[in-house]
N, C-alpha and C positions, 0 to 999 in steps of 0.2 A: 604612258599617256595620262595626263591630269586634266580633269574637267573643272572649269570655273563655273560655279553656280551663282547666278545673279538674279534674285527675286526683285521685281519692280512692282510695287503697289502704289503708294502715295508718290513715289519718286517718278517724275516724268522725264527720264533720261532718254535721249534719242540713240538710235542704233549707230549713227555716225560718230557720236561722242564716245560710245563704247569701243568702236573699232579704232578710233584715234588712240585710245588708251592701250589697246592690244598691240599696237605697232612696236612698243618698247619690249614686248615679250616674245619677239620672233625667235630668239635662240632656243626657247623652250617648246617642248612637244605638248601643246595644250589644245583643248576644245572649249568652247563657250556654250553654256546652257542658260538661256534667259527664261524666267518664269513671270507670267503676267496674266491679268484678266483679259477677257475678250475685248473690253472697251478701251484698253490701253492704246495710246497712239502709236506705239512701236509695232503693233500688229500690221497696220497699213503700211508703215515705212518698211517693214520687213518684206512684205509682198513686192513692193516697188524695187527694193534692193535685190530681191531674188530674181526678178525679171532681168535686171541689169547684169547680174553675174551669170545667169543662164545663157544670155546672148554672148557674153565674153567667153564662156566655156565652149560654146559651139564654134566660135571663131578659132579658139585654141585647138580644138579637135581637128578642124579643117587644116590648120597649119601643120599639125602633127602627121596627118595622113599623107601630106605631100612630101614628107621627109623619107627618102628611100633608105631601106635597110636599118633604120634606127627607131622604128615605131614603138617597139616594146620597151627599149631603154628610156626613151623620152617619156612615154606614158608612165613608167614606174617613177621616174624622177618628178613628174608633175604631181603624182599622188603624194609624194613625200613632202612637197612644198606647200601643200594645201592645209588649211585649218577649217574645222567644221564649226559652224555656228548654228545652234538649234534653238527652237522656241517652243516651250510648253505653254499652251493657252488653256486657261481655266475659266469656269463660269464666272460671270460678274458677281462680286460680293465675296469671293473666296479669300480667306485670310492668308497672310504670308506664311504662318505656321503650317497650315494645311498644304500649301504649295510645296514648301520645303520637305515636309514629311513624305508626301507622295512621290516627289521627284527623286529623293534619295533612295527610296525603296525600288524605284524604277531604273536606277543607274546600272549599267553593266559593270563588270569587275574593273575597277580603276581607283586611283586616288582622286580626291576632289578638294577644291577650295571653296568654301561657302562665304559669300560676301553679302551681308544682310542689307535689306532696303534702308535701314536707318543709319548706315554708315554715311557720314556727311560727304565723303569724297572717296573715289576709288584710288587708293594710294598705290601706284605701280611700284614704287620703291619697296614698300612693305611686301607686296605680292611677290616681287622678284626675290627678296630676301627669304621668304617662306619657301619658294620653289627651290632655291639653292640649298636650304636646310633639309629638304626632303631626302637628300642623299645621305644624311647622317643616320638614318634608320629609325627616326622617331615615328611613332604611330599617329600622334596628334601634335600639331604645332600651332601656336598663336602668339600674338605680340603681348608683351608685358611692359607697361610704362614704368621706367625707373622712378622709384619713389625715395624721398628722404627718409632716413631711419628715424622712427618715432617709437620709442619703447612702449608707451602707454597704448597707442593705437594698435601696434603689433600684438601686444599682450591680449587685449580684448578680442582682436580679430582671431587669434589662435583659439581662444576659449570658445568663441562662437562657432568656428569651424569644427571643433571637437564635439560640441553639442549637436550640431547638424549631423555629423558622422555617426554619433552614438544613437541618437533618437530616430533620425530619418534615413540613415545609411547613405548619405551623399554629402558632398561638399561643393562649394562654389569654385569655379576656375579662378586661378590667380591672374590670368590674363584677360584681355578684352575679347568678347565673343563676337565682335563685329566682323572679323576676318579670321577664319579657322581652316586649317588643313587636316584632313583625315585620310589615312592610307587605306589600301584595299582590305586589310585585316579589320580595321575599325568599321569599314563599310559593311562587311559581311555580318558583323555583330548587329549593326544598326538595322539591317534588313529584317532581323528577327524580333525586334522590340520597338519601343517608342524612339524613333530616330530623332525627332525634334527635341525630346527631353535630354538626350545624350549630347546635343550640341549646346545646351544651356547650363546643365549642371553635371558635375563630375561623379558619375556612378560607375566608373570604369574599374575593372580589376585586372592586374597584370598587364596594363597598357602603359607604354612609355609616352608620357606627355612632356613636351619640350616647350619652354617659353623663351622667346627671343626678345632682347631689350630693344625697344623701339618707342620713340616718343609719339605714340598714337593717341588720338583724341578718344576719350571714353565714349562708347556707343550706348545711347539710351534708347531702349525699346519703347516706341510710342503706342503701338497697337496692344491694348490691354483690355481684358474683360474680367471684372471683379465678381460678376454674377451676384449672388446673394450674400457674399462674404461680409460686406460692410454692414448690411442690415442685421445679419446674424451676430456680428460682433457687438452691435448696440444692444440686441436682445440679451445676450449673455452677460454683458456688463450690468445692465439693468437688473437682471435676475440675481446677480452676485450681490449688488448693493441692497436689493430687497431682502435677501437672505440675512445679510448683516443686520438690517433694520429689524427683522423678526427676532433675532437673538437679543438685541438691545431692548426691544419693547417687552418681550416676555421674561426678560431676566429679572424684572421687578416683581414677577409673580412667583412666589416660592412653591406653588403647587405644580409647576412644570416639571415633568419627569426628565430623567437623564437621557432616556431614549429619544425624546424630542430634540434635545441639544445635539445628540449624536447624529440624528438624521439631517438636521440643518447644517452641521459641520461637514457631513458627507456631501450634501448639495453644494456647499461652498467649494469643496475640493473639485467636484465635477465641473462646476462653472469656471473655476480657475484654469483647469486643463483645457476646456473648450475655448476660453478666451485666448490662451497662449497659442493653441493650434490655429485658430482663425486669424489671429494677428500675424502669425508667421506666414499663413497663406497670402494675406494681403501684402506683406513685405516682399514675398517671393514674386508675386505678380507685378508689384511696383518696380522691382529690380530687373526682372527678366521677361516680363510679359507672360503670355500663356505658355505652359510647358506641355500641354496636350493639344492634339490636332484632330480635326474632323476627317473622316474618310471622304476624299473627293476624287473625281476622275478628270483626267486630261481630255478636254473635248477636241483638241486639234494639236497636231505636231507639225512643225515646219522646220526645214533645215536648208542651209546653203553652204557651199564650199568656196572659200576665198583663197586665191593663190598668194602666198606670202611674198612672192617676188614682186607682185603688183600692188601689194597692200599700201605702199606709200603713195600710189597714184589715186587711191580712192578718196 
C-alpha cells in the first residue's frame, strides 16, 4: 500500500478535481492523504462528499445482505475494490512544512509519495511512472529533468556539492523535490529525525536514491521565512568593511602595535566566516524554503472510502 500525501495551503484545489486525477491510478494499491488548514474549502466539500459516500455504502450493504450464501465473499471483494481518502485538518495559519513533518511521523508503515503544494499540476503520468519504479527496490525516487551537457556548469555544480558535503554534511537532490517517493525503510528513519529536512536535502547514508528522466517543471517553494538572516548579513558586511577601514586608517600611524593588526585581522576572518554562513542560509531558504518545522497537532481527522468500481460515476 502506498499513500499519496497532498498538502494544500495556498492551492485551492477541490476534492472532485483530485478524485478525477485518481481515476487514472486505479490499477495501483493506493490511499490518499490530504493536508489542509481548517479554513480550506475542501473541508466542507469533504463533509458533503462523505455524506454522499456513506449513503452509497449503506445501499451497497443492503444489497450485499440480500445475496444468499455469498455475503463473506462479496464483502471481501468490496473491501479490495475500495480506496481510502483521508483528511488531516490543522489549525489556521499552520505552514505546509509543519503539516508535512507531523503527517509523515503519524503515518503507519508504508511507502508514500509526497506531492507538494507548489507543484503547478498533479502530473498523473509522473506519479504512475514513480509507482511503477517502486518495484525496482529503490528507497527514494524522484524525477530529474534531462539537461544539456554543460562542462562549466557541471564543474562548478560538483564543486559546490562537494563543499556542502564537506562543510555541512549534506548535498542537494539532483532531482525535483515537488514529487518524491519514500519507501517504508526511509519512513522509519524519518520518524526518528527531522522528516521535513530529509525531503528537501540529501543527508541519507546507505540509501538507494533513484532519479527517473522526466520533463518535469521545476518546483519553486514559495513559502519562505528568512527570519533575521538578511538583517544579520547586512550587519556582518558592515562590520567587515568597518574592520578594513580601521586597518587602512590606523596604518598611517606607525605607533600601532602588531597585536592590534592581529586582532583586526582575526575579526576580519570571523566576519568573513559569518558572512559566508549567513549568505548560505539565505541561499538555502531561497532555494528550498524552510527546512525546519514547528510541532503542531492535527485537530481533526476525516476519512471516506470510495469504491473503485464506481469511481468513474462520481
